[in-house]
C-alpha positions as CSV (number, residue, x, y, z in Angstrom):
1,M,41.3,61.0,-58.5
2,T,40.5,57.4,-59.9
3,K,40.7,54.5,-57.6
4,K,43.1,51.7,-58.3
5,A,41.7,49.6,-61.1
6,R,41.3,46.0,-60.6
7,K,42.8,43.2,-62.7
8,L,40.0,42.2,-65.1
9,S,41.7,39.6,-66.9
10,S,41.2,37.1,-64.3
11,K,37.6,37.1,-64.9
12,F,37.6,37.3,-68.9
13,I,40.3,36.6,-71.4
14,V,39.8,38.4,-74.7
15,E,40.5,36.6,-77.9
16,S,39.7,39.5,-80.3
17,Y,38.1,42.9,-80.6
18,E,36.4,44.1,-83.8
19,L,35.5,47.7,-83.8
20,K,32.5,47.5,-86.4
21,T,31.4,51.2,-86.8
22,I,32.2,54.7,-85.7
23,E,30.6,57.6,-86.9
24,I,31.7,61.1,-86.2
25,N,29.0,63.9,-86.2
26,D,28.4,66.0,-83.1
27,K,29.6,63.0,-81.2
28,T,31.2,60.0,-81.8
29,T,29.5,56.5,-81.5
30,G,30.6,53.1,-82.2
31,Q,30.0,49.5,-81.9
32,I,32.6,46.7,-80.7
33,K,32.3,42.9,-81.0
34,I,34.3,41.3,-78.2
35,I,35.0,37.5,-78.4
36,G,36.4,35.9,-75.5
37,K,36.3,33.3,-72.7
38,K,34.7,33.8,-69.3
39,I,36.8,32.0,-66.6
40,G,36.2,31.4,-62.7
41,P,32.8,31.0,-60.8
42,P,29.4,31.7,-62.3
43,S,28.6,35.4,-62.2
44,K,25.8,37.8,-63.0
45,R,28.0,40.5,-64.7
46,L,30.9,41.2,-67.2
47,V,33.3,44.2,-66.3
48,F,35.4,46.2,-68.8
49,H,37.5,49.3,-68.6
50,Q,36.3,52.4,-70.0
51,K,37.0,56.1,-69.7
52,G,34.8,58.9,-71.2
53,L,32.6,56.2,-72.7
54,K,28.9,55.8,-72.2
55,V,27.5,52.2,-73.2
56,N,24.1,52.4,-74.6
57,S,23.3,48.7,-75.2
58,A,25.0,45.3,-75.1
59,K,24.0,42.0,-76.6
60,I,25.9,38.8,-74.8
61,T,25.8,35.3,-76.6
62,Y,27.2,32.3,-74.9
63,Q,28.2,29.4,-77.3
64,N,27.9,25.7,-75.8
65,K,27.9,22.3,-77.3
66,K,24.1,22.5,-77.5
67,G,24.1,25.8,-79.1
68,Q,23.7,29.4,-78.4
69,I,22.3,31.0,-75.4
70,E,21.4,34.8,-75.5
71,Y,21.7,36.8,-72.3
72,E,19.6,39.8,-71.8
73,P,21.5,42.7,-70.0
74,L,19.4,43.6,-66.8
75,R,21.3,46.9,-66.4
76,I,24.6,48.6,-67.4
77,N,26.3,50.6,-64.7
78,H,29.2,53.0,-65.2
79,H,31.5,53.1,-62.2
80,R,33.5,56.3,-63.1
81,G,35.8,55.9,-59.9
82,F,37.3,52.6,-61.3
83,E,36.8,53.7,-65.0
84,E,34.7,50.6,-65.4
85,V,31.4,49.6,-67.0
86,R,29.5,46.5,-65.5
87,I,27.0,44.7,-67.6
88,H,24.7,42.7,-65.3
89,T,22.4,39.8,-66.4
90,A,19.4,38.1,-64.6
91,S,20.7,34.7,-65.1
92,P,24.4,33.6,-64.1
93,M,27.0,33.2,-66.9
94,Y,29.2,30.2,-66.7
95,G,32.6,29.7,-67.9
96,G,33.1,29.3,-71.6
97,E,33.1,31.2,-74.9
98,Y,31.2,34.6,-75.3
99,E,30.5,37.1,-78.0
100,L,29.5,40.7,-76.9
101,V,28.4,43.3,-79.1
102,I,28.3,46.8,-77.4
103,D,27.1,50.0,-78.7
104,F,28.9,53.0,-76.9
105,T,29.1,56.8,-77.2
106,H,32.1,58.8,-76.5
107,L,31.4,61.7,-74.0
108,G,33.0,64.8,-74.8
109,P,35.6,65.2,-77.7
110,P,36.6,62.0,-79.3
111,P,40.2,60.9,-78.7
112,K,42.6,61.1,-81.5
113,T,43.5,57.6,-82.5
114,N,47.1,56.6,-82.0
115,K,49.2,54.2,-80.2
116,D,49.7,56.2,-77.1
117,I,45.8,56.3,-76.3
118,P,44.9,53.6,-73.9
119,L,42.0,51.4,-75.4
120,R,39.8,52.2,-72.6
121,Q,39.3,55.8,-74.2
122,L,38.6,54.2,-77.6
123,F,36.0,51.4,-76.6
124,P,35.1,49.2,-73.7
125,S,38.0,46.9,-73.3
126,I,40.4,44.8,-71.0
127,D,43.7,47.0,-71.8
128,E,45.9,45.7,-69.2
129,P,49.7,45.2,-70.1
130,D,49.7,41.4,-69.8
131,T,46.5,41.0,-71.9
132,L,46.7,43.6,-74.7
133,T,45.0,42.2,-77.6
134,D,45.2,43.5,-81.2
135,F,41.8,45.1,-82.7
136,D,40.4,45.1,-86.1
137,V,38.7,48.0,-87.6
138,I,35.9,46.9,-89.9
């Protein structure tokens, strides 16, 4: 039984998702670009919903007035009880505009893509009813 999921939209507001690639062989892999705004106090992690996914790698870019800052993920934790993936960094991340590129793999059979499947089963996301964001398949 899963525990009650927390409201992730209070920490990160997604502006857009771009599902860049999906390959279907023995398993399904993909890459998602998430553009959004981190809000709240500085922290060393970003959290996204996921179910049945394994995040293999992540690239985090912060855009500020002086240019771009790259954050190297220190570790990626999958918290199956909350159906979350947590991407930790060594340095604190401050409020502002971020771009994440996440490579992931589906564990088990790939879900059938339709409107009734929660986004957390298709790619790492913030799929809360008050923050549903359209996504583009590229």
